C-alpha positions in Angstrom: 45.0 -27.9 -12.1 45.8 -24.3 -12.2 44.2 -23.4 -15.0 41.2 -24.8 -14.1 40.7 -23.9 -10.6 41.9 -19.9 -11.7 38.6 -18.8 -13.2 37.0 -20.4 -10.0 38.8 -18.0 -7.8 38.4 -14.9 -10.3 34.7 -15.9 -9.7 34.6 -16.1 -5.8 37.0 -13.1 -5.8 34.7 -11.1 -8.3 31.0 -12.1 -5.9 33.2 -10.8 -2.8 34.0 -7.2 -4.4 30.3 -7.1 -5.9 28.6 -8.2 -1.9 31.1 -5.4 -0.6 30.4 -2.8 -3.0 26.7 -3.4 -2.8 26.7 -3.2 1.1 29.0 -1.2 2.3 28.5 1.2 4.0 25.6 -0.6 5.6 23.8 2.1 7.5 23.3 3.8 3.8 22.4 0.8 2.0 20.3 -1.6 4.5 16.8 -0.1 5.4 15.1 -1.1 8.8 11.8 -2.5 8.9 8.8 -1.3 10.5 9.5 -3.4 13.5 13.0 -2.5 14.0 12.8 1.4 13.3 9.5 1.7 14.8 6.3 3.4 13.2 3.1 2.5 12.0 1.3 -1.0 10.8 -2.1 -0.4 9.1 -4.3 -2.7 7.3 -7.6 -0.8 5.9 -10.3 -2.0 4.1 -12.0 0.4 1.2 -15.8 0.0 1.4 -16.0 -0.6 -2.3 -20.2 -1.0 -1.2 -19.9 2.9 -0.6 -18.1 3.7 -3.9 -20.9 1.9 -6.0 -23.5 3.8 -4.3 -21.8 7.1 -4.9 -21.7 6.4 -8.1 -25.4 5.4 -8.5 -26.3 8.5 -6.8 -24.4 10.3 -9.1 -26.2 8.7 -11.8 -29.6 9.5 -10.5 -28.4 13.3 -10.5 -27.4 13.3 -14.0 -30.6 11.6 -14.9 -32.8 13.6 -13.3 -31.1 16.6 -14.8 -31.3 15.2 -18.3 -34.9 14.3 -18.0 -35.5 17.8 -17.0 -33.5 19.6 -19.8 -35.3 17.8 -22.4 -38.8 18.7 -20.7 -39.7 15.0 -20.0 -42.2 14.3 -17.4 -41.2 11.9 -14.5 -42.8 11.3 -10.7 -39.5 10.7 -9.1 -35.7 9.1 -9.8 -34.5 7.0 -6.8 -31.7 4.6 -6.2 -32.6 1.0 -5.7 -30.2 -0.8 -3.8 -26.6 -0.1 -4.5 -27.1 -0.7 -8.0 -30.1 0.2 -9.4 -31.9 2.9 -10.1 -35.9 3.3 -10.9 -37.8 6.2 -12.6 -41.4 7.2 -12.3 -44.3 8.6 -13.8 -43.1 8.1 -17.0 -45.2 9.2 -20.1 -45.6 6.7 -23.4 -44.8 9.4 -26.1 -41.5 10.2 -23.9 -40.0 6.6 -24.3 -38.5 7.6 -27.0 -36.7 10.3 -26.0 -36.1 8.6 -22.8 -34.2 5.6 -24.8 -31.9 7.8 -26.3 -30.9 9.9 -23.4 -30.2 6.3 -21.8 -28.5 4.6 -24.9 -26.1 7.9 -24.9 -25.4 8.5 -21.8 -25.8 5.0 -19.4 -24.2 2.6 -21.5 -23.3 1.0 -18.8 -26.4 0.5 -17.2 -29.5 -2.5 -18.3 -32.6 -0.8 -18.7 -36.3 -2.1 -19.0 -39.0 0.3 -19.4 -42.9 -0.8 -18.6 -46.1 0.4 -17.4 -44.6 4.1 -16.9 -41.5 3.2 -14.8 -37.8 3.0 -15.9 -36.1 0.1 -14.1 -31.9 0.5 -14.3 -29.4 -2.0 -13.0 -25.3 -1.7 -12.9 -23.5 -4.3 -15.6 -22.1 -7.1 -13.5 -18.6 -6.3 -15.2 -19.1 -2.5 -14.7 -19.6 -3.1 -11.2 -16.6 -5.4 -10.7 -14.3 -2.7 -12.8 -15.4 0.2 -10.5 -14.6 -2.1 -7.4 -11.4 -2.6 -8.7 -10.6 1.0 -9.5 -11.7 2.2 -5.9 -8.9 0.0 -4.3 -6.4 1.3 -6.8 -7.6 4.8 -6.8 -7.6 4.3 -3.2 -3.7 3.0 -3.2 -3.0 5.7 -5.6 -4.1 8.4 -3.6 -3.0 7.2 0.0 0.6 6.6 -1.5 0.1 10.3 -2.7 -0.7 11.8 0.9 2.3 9.6 2.5 4.5 11.0 -0.1 3.4 14.7 0.7 3.6 13.5 4.6 7.7 13.1 3.9 8.0 9.4 5.4 10.7 7.8 4.0 10.6 3.8 2.8 6.9 3.3 3.2 5.4 0.0 2.2 1.7 0.5 0.6 0.4 -2.0 -1.1 -2.8 -4.4 -1.7 -3.0 -7.0 0.9 -4.6 -10.6 0.8 -6.4 -12.5 -1.6 -10.0 -10.6 -1.3 -8.7 -7.7 -3.2 -10.1 -4.8 -1.0 -7.7 -4.7 1.9 -4.5 -2.2 1.6 -1.6 -2.6 3.9 0.7 0.6 5.3 3.6 0.3 6.9 5.5 3.7 8.2 8.6 3.1 9.1 9.5 6.1 11.7 6.7 8.4 11.3 6.9 11.1 14.1 3.0 11.7 14.6 1.2 8.0 13.9 -2.2 9.9 15.2 -1.8 12.8 12.2 -1.1 10.3 9.8 -3.4 8.0 10.5 -6.2 11.2 10.0 -4.8 11.9 6.8 -4.7 8.3 5.5 -8.4 7.6 6.4 -9.7 11.4 5.6 -12.2 10.7 2.5 -11.8 14.4 1.4 -14.6 14.9 -0.4 -15.0 18.6 -1.2 -18.2 19.8 -2.7 -19.6 23.3 -2.8 -23.4 23.1 -3.0 -26.0 26.1 -2.9 -28.0 26.2 0.9 -32.0 26.5 0.5 -32.7 26.7 4.0 -31.1 27.1 7.4 -29.5 26.9 10.1 -31.9 24.9 12.2 -31.2 23.8 16.0 -32.3 19.7 14.9 -32.9 17.9 12.3 -36.7 17.4 12.6 -36.9 21.1 12.5 -35.0 21.1 9.1 -37.6 18.2 7.7 -40.8 20.2 9.4 -40.0 23.2 6.9 -41.2 20.1 4.4 -44.0 18.9 6.6 -41.7 16.1 7.4 -40.8 15.0 3.9 -37.7 16.3 2.0 -37.8 16.7 -1.9 -35.6 14.3 -3.8 -33.0 16.8 -5.1 -32.3 18.2 -1.4 -30.8 16.8 1.7 -29.7 18.0 5.0 -26.3 18.0 6.2 -25.0 18.9 10.0 -22.3 21.5 10.4 -18.7 20.9 12.0 -18.6 22.3 15.0 -14.8 22.8 14.8 -15.1 25.3 12.2 -19.0 26.7 12.9 -22.0 26.6 15.1 -23.9 23.8 15.5 -26.6 23.4 13.5 -28.2 21.9 10.1 -28.5 23.0 6.5 -31.2 22.4 3.9 -29.2 22.5 0.2 -29.1 21.0 -2.9 -28.3 17.4 -3.3 -26.6 18.3 -6.6 -23.2 19.6 -6.4 -22.0 23.0 -8.5 -18.6 22.1 -8.3 -16.5 19.1 -6.3 -12.8 18.5 -5.8 -12.6 17.1 -8.7 -12.5 20.3 -10.5 -9.4 21.5 -8.0 -6.7 22.3 -10.0 -4.7 23.6 -6.5 -4.6 23.9 -2.8 -2.5 26.0 -0.8 -2.5 27.8 2.6 -3.7 31.0 2.6 -5.2 33.5 5.2 -8.7 35.6 5.4 -9.3 39.4 5.8 -7.9 39.3 9.4 -4.9 37.1 8.8 -6.3 33.3 10.5 -5.0 30.6 8.5 -7.5 29.6 5.6 -7.6 27.2 2.6 -6.8 29.0 -0.7 -8.0 26.9 -4.1 -8.0 27.5 -7.7 -10.2 25.3 -10.1 -9.6 23.9 -13.7 -11.4 25.6 -16.7 -14.3 23.2 -16.9 -14.7 23.6 -12.7 -14.2 27.5 -13.2 -16.8 27.8 -16.0 -19.5 25.5 -13.6 -18.5 28.1 -10.8 -18.8 31.3 -12.3 -21.9 30.5 -14.2 -23.7 29.5 -11.1 -22.5 32.7 -8.7 -23.2 34.9 -11.5 -27.1 33.6 -11.8 -27.4 33.5 -7.8 -25.9 36.8 -6.4 -27.3 37.2 -2.9 -28.0 33.7 -2.5 -25.9 31.4 0.2 -23.4 29.1 -0.7 -21.8 26.1 1.2 -18.6 24.2 1.5 -18.8 20.8 2.6 -15.9 18.5 3.3 -16.7 14.6 4.0 -20.2 15.5 4.1 -19.9 18.1 6.9 -20.6 22.0 6.7 -17.1 23.7 6.8 -18.4 27.2 5.7 -21.8 29.1 4.4 -21.3 32.5 3.0 -23.6 34.6 1.0 -22.4 35.2 -2.9 -21.8 38.9 -3.2 -20.2 38.7 -6.5 -19.4 36.2 -9.5 -16.6 34.0 -8.6 -14.4 32.8 -11.5 -11.4 30.2 -10.8 -10.1 30.7 -7.0 -11.2 31.7 -3.9 -10.4 30.5 0.3 -12.1 28.6 2.2 -12.4 29.9 5.7 -13.2 29.0 9.6 -11.5 28.0 12.8 -8.3 26.6 11.6 -5.4 26.1 13.0 -1.8 26.6 10.8 -1.6 22.8 11.1 -5.1 21.4 10.2 -4.8 24.2 7.3 -1.6 22.0 5.8 -3.5 18.5 6.5 -6.4 19.7 4.4 -4.1 21.2 1.4 -2.3 17.8 1.7 -4.8 15.8 1.3 -7.0 18.1 -1.5 -3.8 18.2 -3.3 -3.4 14.7 -3.3 -7.3 13.8 -4.2 -10.3 12.5 -2.3 -10.5 8.7 -1.5 -13.2 6.9 -3.8 -14.7 5.4 -0.7 -14.3 5.5 3.1 -11.8 3.0 5.0 -12.0 0.8 7.5 -9.1 -0.1 10.1 -8.8 -3.7 10.2 -5.2 -3.6 12.0 -3.5 -0.9 13.7 -0.4 -1.0 15.3 1.8 1.3 16.2 5.6 0.5 17.4 7.6 2.8 19.3 11.4 3.4 18.2 12.8 2.2 21.5 11.2 -1.0 21.2 12.4 -1.2 17.6 16.2 -0.7 19.2 15.4 -3.3 21.9 14.5 -6.0 18.8 17.7 -4.8 16.8 19.9 -5.6 20.0 18.4 -8.7 20.8 18.0 -9.6 17.3 22.3 -9.2 16.3 22.8 -10.9 20.1 20.9 -14.2 19.0 22.5 -13.8 15.5 26.2 -13.2 17.1 25.1 -16.3 19.6 24.2 -18.4 16.8 27.3 -17.8 14.7 29.9 -18.5 17.7 27.9 -21.9 18.3 28.1 -22.6 14.7 31.8 -21.9 14.2 33.0 -23.7 17.5 31.3 -27.0 16.5 32.4 -27.0 13.0 35.9 -26.3 13.7 35.9 -28.6 16.7 34.3 -31.5 15.3 35.8 -31.3 11.6 39.4 -29.6 12.1 40.6 -28.1 8.9 37.5 -28.8 6.7 35.7 -27.1 9.6 37.7 -24.0 9.0 36.5 -24.2 5.2 32.8 -24.2 6.2 33.4 -21.1 8.1 35.0 -19.0 5.6 32.2 -20.4 3.2 29.8 -19.0 5.8 31.2 -16.0 6.2 31.1 -15.4 2.1 27.5 -16.8 2.6 26.6 -13.9 4.7 28.2 -11.2 3.0 26.4 -11.6 -0.5 22.9 -12.0 1.5 23.3 -8.8 2.9 25.1 -7.5 -0.7 21.5 -8.8 -2.4 19.3 -7.3 0.4 21.0 -3.9 -0.4 20.7 -4.6 -4.0 17.1 -5.4 -4.3 16.4 -2.9 -1.9 14.7 -5.3 1.1 14.2 -3.6 4.6 15.5 -5.7 7.2 12.9 -6.9 9.8 13.1 -9.0 12.8 11.7 -12.2 10.9 14.2 -11.4 8.3 16.9 -11.5 11.1 15.2 -14.8 11.7 15.4 -15.8 8.3 19.4 -15.2 8.5 20.0 -17.2 11.4 18.1 -19.8 10.1 20.6 -19.4 6.9 23.5 -19.9 9.0 22.2 -23.1 10.2 21.3 -24.7 6.8 24.3 -23.1 5.3 26.6 -25.4 7.6 24.2 -28.0 7.4 24.7 -28.5 3.3 28.8 -28.6 4.4 28.0 -31.3 7.2 26.3 -33.8 4.9 29.1 -33.1 2.3 32.0 -33.8 5.2 30.3 -36.8 6.6 29.9 -38.6 2.8 33.7 -37.9 2.7 34.7 -39.7 6.0 32.3 -42.6 4.9 34.4 -42.8 1.8 37.4 -42.6 3.7 36.3 -45.4 5.9 35.7 -47.5 2.9 38.9 -47.3 2.2 39.1 -44.5 -0.6 42.0 -42.3 -1.3 41.4 -38.8 0.1 41.3 -36.9 -3.4 38.7 -39.9 -4.6 36.3 -39.2 -1.1 36.4 -35.5 -1.7 35.1 -35.8 -5.4 32.4 -38.5 -4.6 31.7 -36.5 -1.1 30.7 -33.5 -3.4 28.9 -35.2 -5.9 26.7 -37.5 -3.7 26.1 -35.1 -1.3 24.7 -32.6 -4.1 21.7 -34.5 -4.9 20.5 -34.1 -1.2 21.6 -30.6 -0.8 19.7 -29.6 -4.1 16.5 -31.6 -3.0 16.2 -30.3 0.4 16.9 -26.5 -0.6 14.5 -26.8 -3.3 11.5 -27.7 -1.6 12.5 -25.2 1.5 12.7 -22.6 -1.4 8.9 -23.3 -2.7 7.7 -23.0 0.7 9.5 -19.9 1.1 8.4 -18.9 -2.3 4.4 -19.4 -0.8 5.4 -17.3 2.3 6.2 -14.4 0.2 3.7 -15.0 -2.1 0.1 -15.2 0.4 2.1 -13.9 3.8 2.1 -10.3 5.0 5.0 -8.0 5.8 7.0 -9.8 8.4 6.6 -13.3 6.8 7.6 -11.6 3.6 10.5 -10.7 5.0 11.3 -14.1 6.6 11.0 -15.4 3.3 12.9 -12.9 1.3 15.9 -13.8 3.5 15.5 -17.3 3.4 15.5 -17.6 -0.1 18.2 -15.5 -0.8 20.7 -17.2 2.0 19.3 -20.6 0.9 20.6 -19.5 -3.0 23.7 -18.4 -1.3 24.5 -21.3 0.7 24.2 -23.3 -2.7 27.1 -21.5 -3.8 29.3 -21.3 -0.8 28.8 -24.8 0.4 29.0 -26.7 -2.7 31.3 -24.2 -4.8 33.2 -22.2 -2.7 34.0 -25.3 -0.2 35.2 -27.3 -3.2 37.5 -24.8 -4.4 39.0 -24.2 -0.7 39.4 -28.0 -0.8 40.9 -27.8 -4.0 43.6 -25.2 -3.5 44.3 -26.7 0.3 45.2 -30.1 -1.3 44.9 -30.2 -4.8 48.2 -29.3 -5.5 49.4 -32.5 -3.7 50.7 -35.0 -5.9 50.5 -38.0 -3.2 47.5 -36.9 -0.6 47.4 -39.5 2.6 45.7 -37.8 4.9 43.1 -34.5 5.2 42.0 -32.4 8.0 38.5 -34.0 8.5 
């Protein structure tokens, strides 16, 4: 008996030591979730339709430029819907050159040429891939922004089954409004050539072109926080964009006011220098998220760096630098859910959760000791180890403890002693049937095991589904429930049996047990 139980005691001791090492000190090892620590909970929807439209508009501009460079005659090139392009006024003698261009530069598009018109449509598999990429890019961009913002233990992941939703949880974020603005900002930075303006109204700008704006031009509104309110007509095609940025930093203008310094990559620098060298004396605009931030006259060629000025505060410059460095979002974001939890509410939740857990634990301990006497103490020891294993596992896997997680711990306490109750009742039945105490103990554990295993297995399966399809708080509940059930199987069946063997196993003539 001593040899057979020795390794079991050693295993239990090893589990206790490992759990203590993983769990201690709890303040450093157990992180608190959003509902306990306070912070922001957001569910965002990536507007993938807009991402597709942007890609189509860029293809339209590229096709116009290629036709112009190859001296191909055309009347107009326009976007049709979100995923279609139509070019009209094509000459028959140019069709061969057009096919070469489409085959070389537009392999993601299907096309048909008939009657001097080209109809193009984005291939379905390419459209699906673009939508998936826009969500993945948005996820990575938001993660980069949150990391630079300095939030500890954020949760940023895809949400639900639709494929275009993101869950963002920021525990302990100091300024929720600023964090929301940073996350949602598309941060699409462009430099465009100004053709006319400013105008007081959009109608006044259109009047310069007899009410019909040429396809290669667009009208953009100024950002009234940066410059005088008005409208400018400018080239639709960008000279360079935020994608050409190599770095962004806080800088100062000639008067010492806060400004955004930037530097371009090699390819963007070449494009920028080529344009500014050829357009000295003309006006250049800085456009952010479709709003004109700055209009300036080109005094000299600009190569790879410069500054963006305006009526910026230091905080606004820092935020702009952060979002520019982290990259532009591929599409606008829509808020589907927006909750801010204050730290005082979180502290109150912790206090009530601990109180509820202690009350539940105390009642369970009192009942087990009162009803099952010595065997009840056995179950209490096993229950204590169960909670220790659970907390050690949560610390090891770096799961954040949430209010539903505390509920999962409380439920685990009840389910852990439930297994002991089944075992003890089996033992009592066998004792009443006239079996010896040792035989009743053996039979009780063996007969109850199948029932315990079946009940716990079905609960684990349900918890796995909750984890797979649930949101953050539900996942917290399911994680603690799964770990707690596995721990309770070990403590209720294995540890409890070892305790019985230690207390009664050495007695050659066992006539009575405390149960």
